[in-house]
KOLBATI-439465 format. One line per field, with one value per residue (C-alpha): residue in one letter; residue number from 1; x, y, z. Coordinates in Angstrom, 1 decimal, always signed. Each point is the difference from the previous one (the first is absolute). Layout:
BEGIN
rest	c(a;...)
nr	c(NUM;...)
east	c(X;...)
north	c(Y;...)
up	c(Z;...)
//
This chain:
BEGIN
rest	c(x;x;x;x;x;x;x;x;x;x;x;x;x;x;x;x;x;x;x;x;x;x;x;x;x;x;x;x;x;x;x;x;x;x;x;x;x;x;x;x;x;x;x;x;x;x;x;x;x;x;x;x;x;x;x;x;x;x;x;x;x;x;x;x;x;x;x;x;x;x;x;x;x;x;x;x;x;x;x;x;x;x;x;x;x;x;x;x;x;x;x;x;x;x;x;x;x;x;x;x;x;x;x;x;x;x;x;x;x;x;x;x;x;x;x;x;x;x;x;x;x;x;x;x;x;x;x;x;x;x;x;x;x;x;x;x;x;x;x;x;x;x;x;x;x;x;x;x;x;x;x;x;x;x;x;x;x;x;x;x;x;x;x;x;x;x;x;x;x;x;x;x;x;x;x;x;x;x;x;x;x;x;x;x;x;x;x;x;x;x;x;x;x;x;x;x;x;x;x;x;x;x;x;x;x;x;x;x;x;x;x;x;x;x;x;x;x;x;x;x;x;x;x;x;x;x;x;x;x;x;x;x;x;x;x;x;x;x;x;x;x;x;x;x;x;x;x;x;x;x;x;x)
nr	c(1;2;3;4;5;6;7;8;9;10;11;12;13;14;15;16;17;18;19;20;21;22;23;24;25;26;27;28;29;30;31;32;33;34;35;36;37;38;39;40;41;42;43;44;45;46;47;48;49;50;51;52;53;54;55;56;57;58;59;60;61;62;63;64;65;66;67;68;69;70;71;72;73;74;75;76;77;78;79;80;81;82;83;84;85;86;87;88;89;90;91;92;93;94;95;96;97;98;99;100;101;102;103;104;105;106;107;108;109;110;111;112;113;114;115;116;117;118;119;120;121;122;123;124;125;126;127;128;129;130;131;132;133;134;135;136;137;138;139;140;141;142;143;144;145;146;147;148;149;150;151;152;153;154;155;156;157;158;159;160;161;162;163;164;165;166;167;168;169;170;171;172;173;174;175;176;177;178;179;180;181;182;183;184;185;186;187;188;189;190;191;192;193;194;195;196;197;198;199;200;201;202;203;204;205;206;207;208;209;210;211;212;213;214;215;216;217;218;219;220;221;222;223;224;225;226;227;228;229;230;231;232;233;234;235;236;237;238;239;240;241;242;243;244;245;246;247;248;249;250;251;252)
east	c(+136.0;+3.1;+1.9;+1.6;+3.7;+2.4;+0.3;-3.2;-2.5;-3.4;-0.6;-0.9;-2.9;+0.9;-1.9;-3.7;+0.2;+1.7;-3.0;-1.9;+2.3;+0.2;-3.8;-0.6;-0.7;-1.0;-2.6;-0.3;-2.4;-1.2;-1.0;-3.1;-3.1;-0.4;+3.7;+0.6;+3.1;+1.3;+3.0;+1.6;-1.1;+1.4;+2.0;+0.4;+0.9;-2.8;+0.7;-2.8;-1.0;+1.2;+3.4;+1.6;-1.2;+0.2;-3.3;-0.1;-2.8;-1.1;-1.9;-1.9;-1.9;-3.0;-2.0;+1.3;+0.5;+3.2;+1.5;+3.1;+2.9;+1.6;+3.5;+2.3;+3.7;+1.6;-2.2;+1.3;+1.5;-0.7;-1.4;-2.5;-1.2;-2.8;-3.1;-3.6;-2.7;-2.5;-3.4;-1.4;-2.6;-1.3;-2.4;+2.8;+3.3;-1.2;-3.2;+1.0;-2.9;-0.2;-1.9;+3.3;+3.6;+1.4;+1.5;+1.5;+1.6;+1.3;+1.5;+1.5;+1.6;+1.5;+1.4;+1.5;+1.5;+1.6;+1.7;+1.6;+3.0;-2.4;-3.6;-2.8;-3.7;-2.1;-3.1;-2.4;-3.2;-2.3;-2.7;-2.4;+1.9;-0.3;-3.7;+0.4;-1.1;-3.6;-0.6;+2.0;-2.5;-2.8;+1.6;+0.2;-3.8;-0.6;+2.3;-2.2;-2.9;+1.8;+2.2;+3.7;+2.6;+0.2;-3.7;-0.4;+2.4;-1.8;-3.4;+1.4;+1.2;+3.7;+2.3;+1.3;+3.0;+0.4;+3.6;+2.5;+3.7;+1.5;+0.7;+1.7;+2.2;+1.0;+0.7;+2.4;+1.8;+0.4;+1.6;+2.6;-0.9;+1.3;-2.1;-2.3;-1.2;-3.6;-1.7;-3.4;-2.7;-1.5;+1.1;-1.6;+2.6;+2.8;-1.7;-0.6;+3.5;+1.6;-2.3;+1.4;+3.6;+0.9;+2.0;-1.5;+2.7;-2.0;-3.1;-0.1;-3.2;-1.9;-2.8;-1.6;-1.9;-3.8;-2.4;-3.7;-0.9;+2.3;+0.3;-2.8;+1.5;+3.4;-1.5;-1.8;+3.3;+1.6;-3.0;-1.2;+2.9;+2.8;+2.0;+2.6;-1.5;-0.3;-1.7;+0.6;+3.7;-0.4;-0.3;+2.6;+1.7;+3.0;+1.4;+0.6;+1.6;+1.6;+2.7;-1.3;-0.7;+0.4;-1.8;+2.1;+3.3;+3.1;+1.3;+3.5)
north	c(+138.7;-1.8;-1.5;-3.5;+0.4;-0.8;-3.8;-0.7;-2.2;-1.0;-3.5;-2.4;-2.4;-3.6;-3.3;+0.3;+3.8;-0.4;-1.6;+3.3;+1.8;-3.0;+0.0;+3.7;-0.2;-3.7;-1.0;-3.6;-2.2;-1.3;-3.4;-2.1;+0.6;+3.5;+0.9;+1.1;+2.1;+1.0;+2.0;+0.7;+3.5;+0.3;-1.9;+0.6;-1.8;-1.6;-1.3;-2.3;-2.0;-3.1;+1.3;+2.6;+0.3;+2.4;+1.1;+0.2;+1.9;-0.9;+2.0;-2.0;+0.9;-2.2;+0.4;+3.2;-1.9;+0.3;-3.4;-0.4;-2.3;-0.5;-1.1;-1.5;-0.3;+0.2;-1.6;+1.7;-2.8;-2.6;-3.5;-2.1;+3.1;-0.9;+2.0;+0.4;+1.5;+1.5;+1.4;+2.9;-1.0;+3.0;-2.1;-2.4;+2.0;+3.1;-0.9;-3.5;-1.9;-3.6;-1.0;-0.5;-0.8;+3.1;+1.9;-3.3;-0.6;+3.6;+0.0;-3.5;+0.9;+3.3;-1.7;-2.9;+2.4;+2.3;-3.1;-1.0;+1.5;+1.5;-0.1;+1.9;+0.5;+1.6;+1.7;+0.0;+2.1;-2.8;+0.1;-2.8;-2.3;+2.8;+0.8;+3.0;+0.9;+0.7;-3.3;-1.8;+1.1;-1.0;-3.4;-0.2;+0.6;-2.8;-2.3;+0.8;-1.4;-3.3;+0.4;-0.7;+2.5;-1.4;-0.1;+3.5;+1.4;-1.8;+1.3;+3.5;-0.6;-0.6;-2.9;-1.9;+2.3;+3.1;+0.8;+0.7;-0.4;+1.6;+3.1;-2.1;-1.7;+3.5;+1.2;-2.9;+0.5;+3.7;-1.0;-2.0;-3.3;-3.0;-2.7;-0.3;-2.6;+0.8;+0.0;-1.2;-2.7;+1.2;-1.9;+2.8;+2.5;-2.3;-0.6;+3.7;+1.1;-2.7;+1.0;+3.4;-1.1;-0.1;-3.1;-1.6;-2.3;-1.2;+0.4;+0.9;-1.4;+2.8;-1.7;+1.8;-1.7;+0.4;+1.5;-0.7;+2.9;-0.8;-3.8;-0.5;+2.7;-1.7;-3.4;+1.5;+1.5;-3.5;-2.0;+2.3;+2.3;-2.5;+1.7;-2.2;+0.2;-3.0;+1.4;-3.2;+0.9;+3.6;-0.1;+3.0;+2.4;-1.9;+3.0;+1.6;-2.9;-2.4;+0.2;+0.9;-3.0;+0.5;-2.5;-1.1;+1.4;-2.1;-2.3;+0.3)
up	c(+101.5;+0.9;-2.9;+0.1;+0.7;-2.8;-0.5;+1.9;-1.9;+0.6;+1.6;-2.8;+0.5;+0.7;+0.0;-0.4;-0.1;-3.4;-1.4;+0.4;-2.3;-2.4;-0.3;-0.3;-3.7;-0.1;-2.5;-1.3;-1.9;+3.4;+1.4;-0.6;-2.2;+1.4;-0.8;+3.7;+0.3;+3.4;+1.2;+3.4;+1.2;+3.4;+2.7;+3.7;+3.2;+1.9;+3.5;+1.1;+3.1;-2.0;-1.2;-2.2;-3.6;-3.0;-1.4;-3.8;-1.6;-3.6;-2.6;-2.6;-3.2;+0.6;+3.2;+1.7;+3.1;+2.2;+0.3;+2.2;+0.8;+3.4;-0.5;+2.6;-0.8;-3.5;-2.6;-3.2;-2.1;+2.7;-0.7;+2.0;+1.9;+2.5;-1.3;+1.1;-2.1;+2.4;-1.3;+2.0;+2.5;+1.9;+2.3;+0.9;-0.2;+1.7;+1.8;+1.3;-1.6;+0.9;-3.1;-1.9;+0.7;-1.7;+2.9;+1.4;-3.4;-0.3;+3.4;-0.2;-3.4;+1.2;+3.1;-2.0;-2.7;+2.6;+1.5;-3.4;-1.8;-2.7;-0.9;-1.8;+0.8;-2.7;+1.4;-2.8;-0.1;-1.0;+2.8;+0.3;-2.4;-2.6;+0.4;+2.2;+3.5;-0.6;-2.0;+2.7;+2.6;-2.3;-0.3;+3.8;+0.2;-2.5;+2.0;+3.1;-2.1;-0.5;-3.1;+0.2;-1.1;-3.6;-0.6;+1.5;-2.5;-2.8;+1.2;-0.4;-3.4;+0.6;-0.4;+3.1;+0.0;-2.1;+0.9;-2.7;+0.8;-3.1;+2.2;+2.6;-2.7;-1.4;+3.6;+0.6;-3.3;+0.8;+3.3;-1.9;+1.7;-2.0;+1.5;+3.1;+2.5;+0.2;+3.4;-0.9;+0.2;-3.3;-3.2;-2.1;+1.2;-1.1;-3.3;-0.8;+1.0;-2.1;-3.0;+0.3;+0.0;+3.8;+1.0;+3.1;+1.3;+3.1;+2.0;+3.8;+1.5;+1.9;+1.8;+3.0;+2.9;-0.6;+2.5;+0.4;-2.4;-2.9;+0.0;-2.6;-2.2;+0.1;-0.7;-3.0;-1.4;+0.3;-1.4;-2.8;-0.8;+0.2;+2.8;+1.8;+3.5;+2.5;+2.9;+2.0;+0.1;+1.1;+3.8;+0.1;-2.4;-1.3;-1.8;+3.4;+1.8;-2.5;-2.7;-3.4;-2.2;-3.7;-2.2;-3.1;+1.5;-1.2;+2.8;+1.2)
//
């Protein structure tokens, strides 16, 4: 085996790679009522059709699920980082379902973040708003019998939305992000992140144009879940064509 020549040193990790070594023995009291603790486990480059990202894999002590972050640019120590929390949707993200707007939101977010100086997308393994894939299909069946998405969840014994963003809050803290501009229409995401100590300095609207299969679903999210969705103003995807608008951003 060839030995390193005298004076030759092994390359030191930089940027996000340093977080892997930092978190190797990480163990904290955790976030939220379940004391969720996460640590950065691996980092690699991920070129995509939307742009170049680094993929950051996280371990956590709660659900044995593999949550990830897609990071564009330098976010460590940065403020007002454009950020999207995207919950896994197999039917939409991978299979192209028209019953939801998940794939449209995912692709628009990645495209927008890749065009900016920096940004983060957290891909959270919270299928079906936290009820899981099988229960989501059961909810679909109930919707075909006339229930809306909220009542279908309740009929199965769940809340409107079972997602918990404590893991997301810890992931953002682990990435060293100081504050974020959250790409969302969902006020509960803002509330939960702030509850867990994340500074949300602004909101980036993320409304997708509806189709004939998901219009009622989106109307229900607006009317019953309080999402900031105005379908009369979504003839196209503004995130793909227009400058980003940040609500609450200081003028001048």
